[in-house]
FITORDO-130607 format. One record per residue: residue number from 1; residue in three letters; x, y, z of N, C-alpha, C, CB in turn. Coordinates in steps of 0.001 Angstrom, whole numbers, plus 500000, padded with zeros to 6 digits. Glycine has a CB too. Example, Ala and Ser with C-alpha at 12.3 -4.5 7.8 and 13.67 -1.06 7.14 Angstrom:
# FITORDO-130607
PT   i  aa    nxx    nyy    nzz   caxx   cayy   cazz    cxx    cyy    czz   cbxx   cbyy   cbzz
PT   1 ALA 513190 494310 507800 512300 495500 507800 513200 496700 507800 511308 495527 509046
PT   2 SER 512850 497750 507080 513670 498940 507140 512900 500030 507870 514084 499402 505725
END
This chain:
# FITORDO-130607
PT   i  aa    nxx    nyy    nzz   caxx   cayy   cazz    cxx    cyy    czz   cbxx   cbyy   cbzz
PT   1 MET 232997 059912 104875 234183 060687 104490 235252 059801 103855 234765 061407 105711
PT   2 LEU 235529 058654 104479 236582 057778 103986 236305 057336 102556 236728 056561 104892
PT   3 GLU 235068 056903 102298 234726 056438 100959 234863 057556 099925 233305 055882 100942
PT   4 HIS 234442 058760 100283 234520 059885 099344 235970 060231 099031 233796 061115 099915
PT   5 ILE 236802 060298 100065 238215 060615 099854 238858 059588 098932 238967 060670 101196
PT   6 LEU 238594 058323 099194 239219 057275 098407 238761 057287 096959 238931 055934 099018
PT   7 THR 237470 057362 096733 236979 057300 095359 237345 058559 094565 235465 057105 095355
PT   8 ALA 237138 059726 095182 237404 060979 094466 238896 061199 094260 236808 062163 095227
PT   9 GLU 239684 061027 095306 241103 061341 095191 241876 060253 094456 241698 061552 096564
PT  10 ALA 241438 059015 094578 242071 057961 093780 241850 058226 092296 241516 056569 094167
PT  11 ALA 240633 058613 091932 240344 058926 090536 241201 060095 090063 238851 059249 090351
PT  12 GLY 241362 061112 090923 242199 062254 090567 243654 061895 090389 242081 063312 091607
PT  13 LEU 244084 060825 091044 245466 060349 090914 245624 059330 089783 245929 059731 092227
PT  14 GLY 244521 059069 089080 244582 058116 087970 244552 056671 088419 245817 058353 087166
PT  15 ILE 243993 056425 089618 243907 055064 090152 242458 054601 090061 244425 054997 091628
PT  16 ALA 242215 053558 089302 240866 053018 089140 240616 051961 090207 240671 052421 087719
PT  17 LEU 239568 052140 090991 239218 051191 092042 238024 050344 091611 238909 051929 093361
PT  18 PRO 238027 049058 091948 236851 048235 091644 235663 048649 092493 237159 046753 091866
PT  19 ASP 234463 048241 092082 233243 048615 092802 233237 048101 094236 232026 048088 092069
PT  20 THR 233974 047023 094486 234004 046429 095825 234910 047179 096797 234453 044995 095734
PT  21 ALA 235721 048101 096292 236750 048735 097120 236205 049586 098266 237616 049586 096259
PT  22 PRO 235229 050466 098062 234785 051315 099185 234329 050514 100398 233655 052215 098734
PT  23 ALA 233544 049480 100183 233066 048673 101313 234219 047919 101974 231985 047679 100845
PT  24 ALA 235163 047439 101163 236316 046718 101714 237190 047644 102553 237148 046090 100583
PT  25 PHE 237436 048856 102063 238235 049811 102824 237517 050238 104102 238555 051035 101967
PT  26 ARG 236200 050368 104061 235445 050723 105258 235586 049631 106321 233957 050949 104912
PT  27 ALA 235465 048375 105915 235587 047272 106866 237003 047214 107441 235228 045934 106189
PT  28 TYR 237986 047435 106607 239386 047448 107033 239613 048573 108039 240330 047612 105816
PT  29 TYR 239142 049761 107715 239333 050902 108607 238643 050678 109956 238800 052181 107950
PT  30 THR 237417 050160 109929 236665 049949 111163 237423 049011 112098 235268 049380 110853
PT  31 LEU 237945 047921 111552 238697 046981 112381 240012 047591 112851 238966 045689 111609
PT  32 LEU 240687 048326 111968 241949 048969 112330 241748 049942 113490 242545 049704 111117
PT  33 ALA 240713 050767 113419 240442 051741 114478 240121 051042 115794 239283 052663 114075
PT  34 GLU 239370 049952 115710 238992 049208 116915 240206 048550 117562 237940 048146 116579
PT  35 ARG 241016 047869 116772 242174 047151 117309 243307 048092 117698 242676 046143 116294
PT  36 ASN 243393 049237 117038 244483 050169 117323 244401 050714 118746 244464 051321 116325
PT  37 ALA 243216 050736 119295 243035 051241 120664 243771 050387 121689 241551 051294 121015
PT  38 VAL 243976 049113 121363 244630 048216 122318 245950 047641 121805 243700 047087 122668
PT  39 MET 246210 047751 120499 247394 047114 119913 248458 048089 119441 246984 046263 118768
PT  40 ASP 248138 049377 119360 249100 050366 118873 249630 049985 117491 250265 050509 119863
PT  41 LEU 248701 049791 116555 249068 049390 115193 249593 050544 114357 247881 048776 114502
PT  42 THR 249082 051760 114608 249477 052917 113812 249306 054202 114606 248662 052984 112520
PT  43 ALA 250203 055161 114347 250074 056476 114979 249138 057378 114186 251447 057140 115116
PT  44 VAL 248797 056975 112978 247887 057734 112120 246462 057307 112438 248213 057515 110602
PT  45 THR 245611 058256 112817 244245 057932 113212 243250 058856 112513 244087 058033 114739
PT  46 GLY 241982 058461 112551 240925 059258 111934 240743 058892 110471 241235 060744 112064
PT  47 GLU 239499 058956 110000 239191 058520 108644 239998 059260 107575 237724 058701 108378
PT  48 GLU 240064 060582 107690 240734 061378 106662 242219 061042 106585 240549 062871 106940
PT  49 GLN 242886 060966 107727 244327 060706 107730 244642 059277 107297 244907 060968 109117
PT  50 VAL 243872 058310 107769 244113 056926 107376 243853 056745 105879 243224 055969 108196
PT  51 ALA 242791 057370 105379 242463 057259 103958 243605 057763 103087 241187 058036 103646
PT  52 ARG 244200 058887 103490 245259 059471 102666 246629 058849 102956 245319 060976 102892
PT  53 ARG 247021 058837 104230 248404 058477 104576 248671 056973 104567 248741 059024 105934
PT  54 HIS 247611 056189 104664 247801 054742 104597 247232 054167 103299 247144 054065 105803
PT  55 PHE 245928 054380 103061 245299 053727 101919 245770 054311 100582 243790 053844 102029
PT  56 LEU 245599 055615 100381 246028 056217 099112 247530 056100 098906 245618 057682 099060
PT  57 ASP 248290 056282 099970 249746 056168 099862 250122 054779 099350 250423 056445 101231
PT  58 SER 249505 053741 099900 249778 052380 099450 249441 052205 097971 248990 051378 100289
PT  59 LEU 248329 052805 097555 247861 052634 096178 248761 053304 095152 246470 053178 096043
PT  60 MET 249632 054206 095589 250543 054854 094642 251491 053849 093982 251351 055939 095352
PT  61 LEU 251655 052682 094596 252512 051659 093985 251945 051155 092665 252698 050489 094941
PT  62 THR 250634 051334 092443 250056 050888 091176 250578 051712 090000 248531 050972 091233
PT  63 HIS 251147 052890 090279 251767 053690 089220 253165 053178 088862 251846 055156 089648
PT  64 CYS 253742 052358 089731 255133 051924 089551 255256 050567 088875 255828 051877 090884
PT  65 ALA 254209 049771 088943 254254 048434 088358 252837 047935 088134 255043 047455 089263
PT  66 ASP 252682 047100 087113 251407 046429 086867 251383 045170 087725 251213 046088 085336
PT  67 LEU 250564 045178 088766 250530 044076 089719 249396 043092 089451 250405 044618 091115
PT  68 ALA 248600 043345 088439 247474 042463 088127 247974 041058 087807 246655 043023 086945
PT  69 GLY 247418 040079 088518 247783 038694 088278 249150 038293 088784 247715 038422 086851
PT  70 LYS 249832 039187 089495 251195 038924 089956 251217 038363 091377 252025 040202 089893
PT  71 ARG 252300 037646 091687 252533 037166 093047 253331 038235 093786 253288 035783 093053
PT  72 VAL 252765 038766 094865 253351 039907 095570 253504 039555 097050 252472 041188 095392
PT  73 ILE 254666 039887 097624 254877 039731 099057 255148 041099 099679 256049 038753 099342
PT  74 ASP 254466 041369 100785 254659 042605 101555 255503 042231 102778 253264 043268 101982
PT  75 VAL 256737 042705 102798 257706 042317 103822 257678 043323 104978 259133 042221 103217
PT  76 GLY 257448 042816 106201 257325 043708 107354 256074 044549 107262 258544 044606 107469
PT  77 THR 254961 043918 106948 253736 044634 106598 253086 045371 107758 252758 043683 106027
PT  78 GLY 253341 044969 109006 252734 045674 110139 251227 045538 110145 253113 047140 110112
PT  79 ALA 250519 046647 110006 249057 046640 109984 248488 046380 108595 248532 047953 110505
PT  80 GLY 249366 045993 107646 248885 045613 106318 249229 046565 105199 247443 045462 106358
PT  81 PHE 250106 047532 105472 250442 048525 104445 251816 048258 103849 250393 049940 105030
PT  82 PRO 251939 048282 102539 250942 048652 101535 250143 047483 100951 251618 049365 100428
PT  83 GLY 250436 046246 101381 249903 045083 100691 248397 044962 100638 250426 043899 101311
PT  84 LEU 247732 045138 101794 246286 044926 101841 245514 045953 101005 245806 044976 103281
PT  85 PRO 245824 047251 101081 245154 048188 100173 245395 047860 098698 245621 049600 100458
PT  86 LEU 246602 047393 098367 246882 047015 096979 246001 045856 096534 248357 046642 096814
PT  87 LYS 245823 044866 097403 244985 043720 097066 243533 044130 096883 245092 042651 098143
PT  88 ILE 243060 045077 097703 241693 045582 097544 241534 046262 096192 241338 046564 098679
PT  89 ALA 242557 047012 095787 242502 047744 094518 242769 046855 093313 243498 048875 094535
PT  90 VAL 243577 045812 093506 243952 044909 092402 243631 043478 092849 245495 045060 092014
PT  91 PRO 242356 043073 092790 241958 041784 093352 242647 040572 092718 240487 041629 093215
PT  92 SER 243122 040707 091493 243716 039552 090815 245133 039236 091278 243724 039787 089336
PT  93 MET 245771 040139 092015 247115 039831 092497 247047 038794 093618 247825 041114 092988
PT  94 GLU 248099 037994 093724 248186 036958 094752 249089 037493 095859 248736 035597 094164
PT  95 LEU 248523 037737 097036 249217 038480 098083 249663 037599 099243 248331 039576 098599
PT  96 THR 250909 037821 099676 251427 037247 100914 251828 038391 101829 252635 036289 100644
PT  97 LEU 251326 038369 103063 251654 039378 104074 252583 038743 105101 250361 039944 104761
PT  98 LEU 253753 039335 105288 254772 038762 106168 255095 039732 107299 256051 038417 105371
PT  99 ASP 255021 039244 108540 255376 040089 109673 255952 039225 110785 254148 040887 110177
PT 100 ALA 256841 039820 111584 257544 039071 112626 256764 038975 113933 258876 039707 112892
PT 101 GLN 255658 039721 114071 254894 039704 115319 253584 038937 115139 254608 041141 115797
PT 102 GLN 253366 037945 115972 252173 037112 115860 250897 037924 116026 252213 036002 116891
PT 103 LYS 250889 038898 116948 249664 039665 117171 249274 040466 115930 249837 040604 118366
PT 104 ARG 250268 040915 115179 249965 041632 113938 249427 040669 112890 251219 042356 113404
PT 105 VAL 249987 039486 112820 249499 038498 111864 248063 038100 112195 250412 037257 111855
PT 106 ASP 247750 037973 113473 246372 037701 113882 245444 038820 113410 246282 037542 115416
PT 107 PHE 245889 040074 113582 245088 041207 113099 244916 041146 111590 245740 042539 113498
PT 108 LEU 245979 040839 110868 245908 040787 109412 244910 039737 108939 247284 040498 108827
PT 109 GLN 244869 038609 109592 243902 037577 109230 242481 038061 109451 244151 036305 110032
PT 110 GLU 242264 038780 110548 240948 039378 110811 240605 040424 109751 240916 040017 112217
PT 111 ALA 241590 041253 109406 241361 042327 108442 241039 041768 107060 242583 043244 108365
PT 112 CYS 241727 040717 106673 241448 040088 105380 240030 039533 105357 242466 038966 105087
PT 113 ALA 239639 038844 106439 238287 038288 106504 237234 039386 106476 238121 037441 107762
PT 114 ALA 237466 040462 107225 236488 041552 107299 236314 042258 105962 236906 042559 108357
PT 115 SER 237414 042420 105231 237358 043164 103971 237149 042271 102749 238626 043956 103797
PT 116 GLY 236987 040975 102977 236720 040069 101861 237915 039804 100980 235629 040614 101032
PT 117 VAL 239091 039870 101568 240334 039698 100814 240939 038331 101118 241344 040826 101149
PT 118 GLN 241421 037670 100077 242147 036422 100263 243646 036715 100191 241729 035362 099194
PT 119 ALA 244352 036403 101259 245800 036619 101305 246418 035605 102257 246141 038075 101749
PT 120 ARG 247658 035268 102009 248399 034386 102895 249102 035251 103939 249423 033504 102099
PT 121 CYS 248863 034982 105210 249464 035759 106296 250477 034880 107017 248374 036287 107289
PT 122 ILE 251741 035308 107039 252812 034482 107584 253488 035193 108754 253845 034145 106492
PT 123 HIS 253629 034462 109852 254367 034968 111010 255794 034450 110930 253688 034539 112354
PT 124 ALA 256724 035328 110577 258140 034941 110477 258973 036186 110249 258369 033909 109328
PT 125 ARG 260237 036096 110609 261186 037144 110249 261537 036965 108779 262470 037096 111152
PT 126 ALA 261804 038053 108101 262060 037997 106671 263244 037104 106336 262299 039384 106134
PT 127 GLU 264327 037227 107108 265531 036462 106787 265322 034967 107011 266709 036955 107625
PT 128 GLU 264338 034597 107836 264022 033191 108056 263060 032673 106982 263416 032992 109454
PT 129 ALA 262058 033468 106637 261066 033063 105633 261677 032927 104245 259924 034067 105591
PT 130 ALA 262780 033628 103997 263398 033596 102673 263861 032202 102281 264567 034547 102627
PT 131 ALA 264167 031354 103249 264619 029998 102930 263524 029214 102210 265045 029258 104210
PT 132 GLU 262287 029368 102674 261164 028634 102081 260599 029333 100849 260062 028451 103111
PT 133 LEU 260631 030662 100846 259943 031436 099808 260901 032098 098821 259077 032492 100449
PT 134 ARG 262091 031623 098739 263132 032250 097931 262742 032358 096450 264424 031466 098065
PT 135 GLU 262780 033569 095933 262576 033887 094515 261277 033315 093965 263738 033368 093698
PT 136 GLN 260218 033378 094785 258904 032889 094380 257944 033995 093956 258294 032111 095500
PT 137 PHE 258377 035257 094035 257433 036357 093827 257827 037244 092644 257333 037200 095089
PT 138 ASP 256797 037776 091992 257015 038737 090911 257412 040096 091459 255761 038868 090051
PT 139 ALA 256964 040381 092678 257289 041674 093290 257291 041555 094800 256292 042759 092845
PT 140 ALA 258208 042270 095434 258198 042483 096875 257935 043961 097100 259547 042025 097548
PT 141 VAL 257122 044261 098103 256848 045656 098459 257144 045827 099936 255367 046058 098131
PT 142 SER 257506 047042 100319 257786 047300 101725 257653 048779 102024 259183 046806 102101
PT 143 ARG 257062 049054 103182 257014 050427 103681 257665 050456 105060 255539 050964 103740
PT 144 ALA 258597 049525 105274 259279 049409 106561 260233 050583 106775 260045 048078 106646
PT 145 VAL 260633 050785 108043 261416 051971 108389 262928 051752 108286 261069 052412 109786
PT 146 ALA 263366 050551 107999 264807 050298 107897 265402 051037 106703 265085 048787 107777
PT 147 ARG 266696 051306 106774 267400 051914 105650 267324 050989 104440 268875 052215 106018
PT 148 LEU 267402 051567 103258 267184 050801 102035 268237 049718 101827 267170 051728 100846
PT 149 ASN 269491 049970 102230 270510 048928 102044 270203 047695 102879 271896 049465 102404
PT 150 ILE 269576 047884 104037 269148 046758 104867 267908 046098 104276 268869 047223 106308
PT 151 LEU 266956 046897 103819 265746 046349 103214 266050 045515 101973 264791 047470 102855
PT 152 CYS 267043 045923 101210 267402 045155 100013 267755 043717 100374 268579 045817 099280
PT 153 GLU 268526 043530 101434 268917 042178 101821 267738 041387 102369 270028 042228 102853
PT 154 LEU 266769 042058 102962 265604 041382 103501 264566 041061 102430 264980 042225 104579
PT 155 CYS 264503 041874 101379 263413 041759 100404 263806 041136 099067 262846 043103 100150
PT 156 LEU 264973 041466 098542 265336 040972 097213 265406 039452 097117 266655 041546 096810
PT 157 PRO 265802 038720 098165 265810 037257 098041 264451 036649 097708 266310 036654 099313
PT 158 PHE 263354 037331 097997 262021 036811 097701 261648 036963 096219 260992 037521 098564
PT 159 VAL 262337 037844 095507 261929 038234 094161 262609 037360 093104 262255 039713 093915
PT 160 ARG 261827 036901 092145 262394 036124 091046 263204 037039 090130 261277 035404 090247
PT 161 PRO 264215 036507 089447 264907 037315 088441 263903 037831 087399 266031 036485 087752
PT 162 GLY 263992 039110 087128 263034 039762 086245 261928 040479 086983 262437 038764 085323
PT 163 GLY 261812 040210 088297 260789 040856 089101 261257 042172 089685 260351 039944 090204
PT 164 LEU 260442 042751 090576 260704 044082 091127 260616 044091 092644 259727 045094 090550
PT 165 PHE 261414 044953 093239 261276 045327 094648 260895 046795 094672 262603 045055 095471
PT 166 LEU 259741 047102 095272 259234 048471 095359 259315 048913 096810 257768 048577 094819
PT 167 ALA 260224 049836 097094 260459 050294 098463 259894 051704 098634 261978 050268 098803
PT 168 MET 258951 051854 099553 258332 053152 099807 259175 053925 100811 256880 052983 100326
PT 169 LYS 259515 055153 100441 260430 055964 101238 259938 057401 101344 261834 055932 100635
PT 170 GLY 260575 058156 102240 260213 059546 102451 261163 060501 101755 260174 059849 103917
PT 171 SER 261403 061638 102387 262168 062711 101747 263638 062364 101522 262079 063956 102579
PT 172 ALA 264161 061362 102243 265563 060973 102086 265749 059839 101082 266137 060563 103425
PT 173 ALA 264767 059630 100220 264796 058488 099299 266024 058490 098395 263546 058483 098448
PT 174 GLN 266379 059651 097846 267533 059694 096938 268820 059352 097673 267654 061079 096287
PT 175 GLU 268977 059871 098862 270158 059572 099673 270242 058071 099978 270128 060384 100987
PT 176 GLU 269104 057479 100357 269100 056053 100657 269360 055219 099404 267771 055651 101286
PT 177 ALA 268821 055656 098278 269040 054927 097030 270515 054940 096645 268193 055529 095900
PT 178 ASP 271152 056091 096777 272584 056178 096467 273391 055269 097388 273079 057635 096592
PT 179 GLU 273010 055231 098654 273699 054409 099641 273515 052918 099350 273195 054738 101045
PT 180 ALA 272369 052555 098774 272008 051140 098620 272384 050553 097259 270531 050974 098836
PT 181 ARG 272962 051336 096372 273235 050816 095017 274145 049591 095038 273871 051904 094155
PT 182 SER 275184 049630 095837 276111 048497 095876 275452 047281 096517 277390 048872 096643
PT 183 ALA 274638 047492 097553 273929 046384 098189 272983 045721 097204 273157 046871 099419
PT 184 ALA 272233 046523 096467 271310 045968 095475 272063 045127 094445 270531 047096 094773
PT 185 ALA 273208 045619 094007 273996 044900 093002 274493 043561 093537 275183 045753 092549
PT 186 VAL 274989 043547 094766 275476 042304 095375 274353 041268 095441 276040 042575 096794
PT 187 LEU 273124 041728 095685 271974 040844 095872 271252 040503 094575 271007 041474 096823
PT 188 GLY 271802 040955 093450 271223 040631 092152 270278 041670 091596 270514 039358 092244
PT 189 GLY 270206 042833 092241 269272 043860 091808 269939 045090 091236 268412 044258 092939
PT 190 LYS 269126 045956 090666 269606 047233 090138 268535 048289 090364 269965 047120 088625
PT 191 ILE 268937 049400 090988 268003 050514 091182 267800 051185 089825 268541 051546 092260
PT 192 VAL 266544 051171 089353 266281 051678 088008 265660 053072 087994 265379 050727 087282
PT 193 ARG 264928 053438 089068 264369 054794 089086 263739 055084 090434 263329 054975 087965
PT 194 LEU 263477 056373 090668 262687 056826 091809 261413 057465 091276 263494 057830 092705
PT 195 GLU 260286 057079 091836 259003 057708 091504 258634 058600 092686 257868 056628 091209
PT 196 THR 258569 059916 092470 258248 060839 093553 256806 061344 093413 259241 062026 093563
PT 197 TYR 256194 061657 094541 254808 062112 094516 254478 062836 095816 253845 060925 094297
PT 198 THR 253397 063591 095774 252822 064228 096963 251353 063866 097020 253019 065785 096942
PT 199 LEU 250870 063420 098156 249479 063025 098291 248565 064248 098367 249297 062149 099528
PT 200 PRO 247322 064141 097896 246366 065251 098016 246204 065671 099479 244993 064852 097424
PT 201 GLY 246218 066968 099706 246047 067490 101053 247271 067366 101936 244922 066805 101700
PT 202 GLU 248387 066920 101363 249627 066744 102112 250733 067561 101450 250023 065242 102193
PT 203 ASP 251742 067944 102230 252880 068658 101647 254186 067876 101842 253004 070060 102273
PT 204 ILE 254039 066601 102208 255215 065760 102431 255584 065043 101141 254959 064738 103565
PT 205 ARG 256827 065203 100727 257292 064555 099504 257616 063095 099801 258534 065287 098921
PT 206 ARG 257087 062215 098992 257308 060786 099163 257897 060201 097891 255997 060067 099534
PT 207 ALA 258398 058964 097998 259011 058343 096827 258922 056830 096909 260468 058777 096690
PT 208 VAL 258971 056216 095749 259112 054764 095639 260409 054489 094894 257878 054109 094906
PT 209 VAL 261282 053705 095511 262513 053284 094856 262209 051966 094136 263701 053125 095893
PT 210 VAL 262386 051965 092828 262077 050793 092005 263377 050050 091704 261350 051208 090678
PT 211 ILE 263447 048802 092155 264647 047982 091992 264275 046744 091185 265260 047585 093378
PT 212 ARG 264964 046533 090096 264711 045357 089260 265668 044237 089634 264851 045706 087761
PT 213 LYS 265155 043037 089774 265975 041856 090066 266524 041329 088738 265141 040742 090823
PT 214 GLU 267833 041422 088563 268440 041050 087289 269006 039639 087273 269522 042018 086950
PT 215 ARG 269339 039118 088438 269896 037760 088511 269628 037208 089911 271440 037753 088186
PT 216 ALA 269839 035910 090067 269551 035263 091342 270416 035845 092458 269773 033752 091236
PT 217 THR 269842 035937 093646 270583 036384 094827 271546 035278 095257 269610 036758 095993
PT 218 PRO 272814 035599 095523 273763 034583 096006 273216 033856 097226 275118 035228 096346
PT 219 PRO 273478 032563 097348 272844 031741 098397 273186 032137 099826 273226 030323 098203
PT 220 GLN 274269 032870 100037 274629 033245 101411 273779 034407 101952 276104 033624 101469
PT 221 TYR 272903 034956 101122 272037 036055 101564 270581 035599 101550 272223 037310 100661
PT 222 PRO 269772 036073 102487 270088 037038 103539 270823 036392 104713 268815 037700 104033
PT 223 ARG 271620 037205 105390 272319 036774 106599 271396 036928 107810 273628 037589 106800
PT 224 ARG 271866 036505 108975 271107 036760 110196 270933 038262 110387 271810 036132 111426
PT 225 PHE 269790 038656 110967 269484 040080 111049 270513 040849 111865 268112 040279 111645
PT 226 ALA 271008 040251 112941 272022 040933 113746 273253 041256 112901 272419 040070 114960
PT 227 ARG 273601 040344 112006 274736 040554 111116 274441 041626 110069 275112 039247 110432
PT 228 ILE 273211 041613 109564 272810 042621 108590 272901 044011 109196 271389 042353 108087
PT 229 GLN 272409 044143 110427 272454 045436 111114 273876 045881 111416 271662 045369 112401
PT 230 LYS 274704 044912 111862 276062 045251 112280 276934 045622 111086 276688 044086 113042
PT 231 LYS 276706 044940 109968 277559 045186 108806 276705 045170 107542 278698 044130 108716
PT 232 PRO 275960 046259 107294 275112 046316 106087 275976 046248 104826 274253 047616 106078
PT 233 LEU 275411 045714 103770 276119 045649 102485 276343 047038 101923 275338 044797 101476
END
């Protein structure tokens, strides 16, 4: 079922998958289902739901930017979404998966090995990792649950001027984008558009907020997370 949903529905969405993708997604799903029983990696379970709500949803970012050959960081990746499905679909991209929990990073390393994916898996908080990885990436992606004005401060410092931050959001995307415009500007970015979509078999409206990095982020950002939470930009 998983392979059929991915190949048929990805094609219907205009997403071309390499021949290696079905087997890679199967290996990823098998490990995710096994580890989720003890690690609580995701509330979404079952082949059909994971295929659509995690894998296909992640792949919608390919409509927002050409990631082939690009350096991409997934900030707060959790169980690997959206970064790992993107790497399976676009093997030429150079992927870094960043998460603050060691147990998740351990899972990500297992998932990469199982699915035949090469990716750098880093255990660190975003505001700490930014010191070493500042403006080294063509794109940052995130499907984290924080408000967009907070995510901008956590993600934009990783992006080189001229690159993109792609933030995956739900039905409140426009509201969050309006709220985050000033934060993006302070951090060197500009919200350029929202890409909205509905997944096959779903009635939930989703969106990607596309933010272009126009200039370097001022050196005082990102701040400590407690400060970011207490006083968002």
